[in-house]
N, C-alpha and C positions, 0 to 999 in steps of 0.2 A: 204879813206880821201875824201873830197866833200871841193872843192873852198865854201868861205861865200856868195860871190856875189849870189851862184846858190840854198842858203840852204832855200833861203824861197821858192821855186816855188819848191824843192821837197818834203818840208812838205807839200803845200797846193793842189798837184796835183799827184806829182810821187811815195808819200811813200806806201806799199800797206798795213801799219800800222796807215795810221792815219784815225779818226774818220769822218764816212759824215754821213744824217741823209736817212731815208727812205722818197720815195716820195709817199708812197700810206698809213702805218700804224706810221711815224714820228718818228720811234724806232733810237736812235743811235748805230753804231756800227761800227767798223773797216771796214776798204776797203774790205779786204784781203777775206772777210766773205760774200762778197757781195750776190752770185751765194746760195750759202748755204742758208740765210733767203728770199731773193725772192723764189727758193724753196719747203722752207718747213714749215720754220718759220713765217712769211709775212700774217695774218691773213686779207690783203684787197690786195692782188697781185692780178690784177685780171688773170682769170684761164678764158677755154672754160668748158663747160658742156661736164656731163661725158658721159653721153645719145645722147651727136653729133645731138642737136634739132637744131644746129646752133644758137645758143643765145651765145654769146661769151662776155669779158673783166665784165664778175658773179667776185665780190671779193669773193675769197676761203672761207671764215667764213660764205654768205650766199647760195652755192653752195646745201648740204643738203634741204634747204628750197626750194630752186629752182626744186631739182626734184621733190621731194614733194605735190608743189603745183602746177606749172608756166610750168612747160616742159612740151611740147606737147607728149615728146613720152614713158610718164612714163602710166603705164598700172592705170586703172582706174571701179571703178562702177559706176554703171546708179544712179543719182540723189532719182532716183524711186527705188533704190531694195529694202527699204522698204516694197513700196507697191507689190511686185513680181516678177518687171523687175531684168532678167536676163544679162541684157547688164554688159560684163564687156571686153574694148580693147582701146588703145591708146588714150590719150585723147585729139587730136588730128580730132578725127571721132565723139567722145562724140555730138559737134553742132549738127551734122549729123543727128544722132541718135534720140535726142529730137527733129529737127522738125520733122522727119518722123514717130516718137509713138505717138506724142501729144492724140489722142484722143486716145491709148493703155493708156497711160498713167494717165488719165485724168478717164477712169474708173476703173483702178486699184487703184488710189486712194478713188472712191468717197467707191468700193468695203470694199476698209480696214477701212476707215471712220465708217463705219456701224458696222463693225464686233467689231471694236473698241470701240463705243457706248456700241453696248448689251453690252458689258463687262464691262463697266464703270458700266451701270442700272446695272448689275447684284451683281456688287460690292458694289453699293446702297444697294440694297434689302439685302445683307448678312449685313453689315454696320446697317443698322436699325433691323433687325435682334439680330444681338449680344447687343443694345441699349438695347432693350426690355427683353430678356436675363441677363442682368444684373441690369435693374433693377427689372426683377422677384426674383433675387437670392441676392442683396443687404441686408438682413437680414444677410445671410449664408457669405457675403462677410464679415459685420461689424462684423460678433461675429468672422470669423477667425482673421479680425486684430487685436479684442481686446487680441485672445489668444497666437496669435504672440508677443504679447507686453508683456504677462502675460508669455508665453516663457521667452522673451528675461533674465524679472525679476527675475524670477527660475533663470537663467543661473549664473546669478549673484549671488543670493543666495549660487547657486552649489559652485562658486568658493572662496564664502567666506568662507563655507566652511571649502573648502580642505587645505585651511590658514592655518585656525582655529585647524582642526585636524592639519597641519604638525606640527603650533607651541608646539599642546599638544604633542605630538608623542617625539617632541627634551625634554618637561621638565619629560615625561613619563621614557624614555630615561634617562635623567638625575640624574633620582634619581632609577632608576635602578641601575646605578652605586656606587649612594651613602648606598644602600643597601649593593650590594654584598663588597664594603668597610668595611662595618661593621659588616659583616657573614665573610671577612679574618682577622676582629681585633677580635671578636669573636674566632677562632679559632683558630687564633695563639694564646690565653688568655688561651685556655683550654686545649692544649698546653705546656705551660708554667707552669701552675697548673694544673699536671694530677692529686693530691691528691684529690681535690676541690670535695665534694660530690653534685651529683643529687638530684633534686626531684623528689621524685616516689607518685603512687598515693597511696588513703586509701586505706587501704582494708577491708574489711564486716565487722562487728563486729561477733565475734562469741556470742555462747550464752549458751558455754556447761565450761564458764569460770568460776562461782556461786561459786562454790567450793573454790576455795580460801580465806583465812581467809582477807587479804586488802581487798577484792573486797566486803566484807560484810560489812567494816568499812565502805570501802567507797562511797559505794551505802547511806549507812546513811548520811554520814558526807555533801556526796553534796545536802543534799537537807535538813538539819538540819544548814549548816552555819558555822561551824565547823570549827579548823582550819587544820584538813585534808583536808577541802572540798576544802576550800583555797589557800590550799600547788597545789590540784588536779589541781585544774582551771589555779590555775599560773603558771602551768608545762605544760599542754596545749595549752594553749597561748602562750607559750615561743618555742613550736616548731610547731605551724603552723603559727607563725609570722616568724621564721627560715625557713621553708619549703626548707631547704636543707639537706641532710644528714640523715635525718631521715625514719624511715620504715615503720612506724604509727603502732605499733606491741598495740596490748595491755597491752604488760612488759612496754612501756616507760609511761603508765598514773597511775599504777601499784605502790603504797609507798612500802619504805624501811619497815623495820621492826622499825629504829629510827623514821620514822612519824607517823609510827602509836603508839610509844612509848607519843612521843610530843602529838598526837591529846589525848591517854587517859587523859598525868597527864592536858592540857590543860583543858578536860570534868570535871576530876573533882575539 
């Protein structure tokens, strides 16, 4: 418990949870976190150089750049390193080195400049040679570009052909499926009608049938247009049109005795 007259003083200056503002980064936080904020979190809190160069009051976020660019205790190379100088010492000794080695640095720089100039001249000569070579081979390069363009068109045509073949394959597979279905139906129909006659091939005409009496009358009737000839032709046409169940033997075409009699009566 606290007396009311002391409450304001407690809130403003004594409470460990009162909000305060950092004087370096202006961030607000609880007073009880002041030590943690100043030791770790505050980016602008002043610290000493980690290399003990004597520089103090360095904002924490600028320490890295100080060590890299300004700290006299940092080890550095000579500014004429590219010219061949091998100096590598603390930054505080660099100024003295530059003053002492000025003539040496000028000589090294001049030598490096001459080498660089010679290298540039060689590169320019190589570039000129390449330009001449390009001009000489320009027709071939043009032909190659045209060929590359044609190959690109050919590639497109091949892709179109692939798509067309794929489409045709799908149609062929569909037709094959239809044929298979029709063949299955035909096989099932033949199984359901086992006695249905099948077409047979015509045998060759035999030459030893001439002694048959019906054959003699038939031979004469065919050429003369008699009723027997018409009956024989009608029967032959009927067998050819039917095409099923006939052995196509000459006996199928021979006239019966009744047919012969009818033919003789009609001729009389």
